[in-house]
C-alpha positions, 0 to 999 in steps of 0.5 A, a space after each residue: 346250723 342244721 345237720 342233715 344226714 340221708 341214710 341208706 340201709 345197705 343190703 342184705 340185712 344179715 344182722 337181724 336177731 332171727 338169723 345168722 350173726 354176720 358182718 358186712 353187706 352185699 354191695 352188688 345189688 343193682 341200684 342199692 345206692 340210687 338216691 330217691 328223687 326226694 333226696 336229690 331235690 333236697 341236696 343242692 350241693 355235692 354231699 360227703 358220703 360216710 360208710 364203714 371203712 371196709 365198704 368205702 372202695 366198693 361204694 366209690 365204684 357203685 356211686 360213680 354210676 348210681 348217683 347223678 354226676 356231681 352229687 358226691 363230693 367225697 367218700 369217707 370210710 369211718 370205722 365207727 360205722 361198722 356193725 355191732 361186734 359179736 366177737 366169738 359169735 360172728 358168723 354163728 347161727 343163733 340156733 347153735 347158741 344156748 337159749 339163755 344166751 340168745 334171750 340175753 342178746 335180744 333182751 338185755 342192752 348190756 349183755 356182751 357176747 364173748 369178746 364182742 360188744 353190748 348193744 349199749 356199747 354199740 349204740 354209744 359208739 355210734 352216737 359218739 361219732 354222730 356228736 363228735 365227727 359230724 360238724 354243724 352245717 353238714 349235709 351228707 349221705 350215710 350208708 350203713 348196715 340196717 343194724 347201724 341205722 336201727 342203733 342210730 334211731 334208738 340212740 336218738 329216740 330212746 337213749 336210756 332203753 334197757 333192751 335192744 329195740 324190737 325194730 327191723 329195717 329192710 335193706 334199701 330203706 331210707 331215713 333222715 337224721 336231722 338236727 336243729 336244736 335236737 336230733 330227729 329221725 324221719 323215714 323217707 
């Protein structure tokens, strides 16, 4: 049976390699949770909503007013959907880090910041969640930081990549992760 996950990149995209390494997302942006008409047409039954655990309470409040009545069955917080752990570097501007460290961070999938996780570990955590926690027949809404959705895309499209992707995703972007016999990624 097929799996269909409609994914929303929550604002702001604060975890890009060009700016400040920060965790969390701003859920106060108006209409950040509104389902596009195309997704509403495809979703005939109430959907589960998956998000990082610390975002679940705020999303519950936003979804009550932003999504059409009856389209959300449950909101599940999943710690596996949190952004990459940058360890001691969390909250630091990249310009304050040594040049060789920034180069390794952006070019080596196995590079691990002090007390953090590598891009490969981050992607593996997300793919493990996708393979074990999402049963066949699931149709759900996944709301996560842009970096989480980029990691899902790389984990599906290029799982053996040796470098983090040169890919940015704008906050508010939608994509679909679907599986019949294999996973596919589609920008909505």
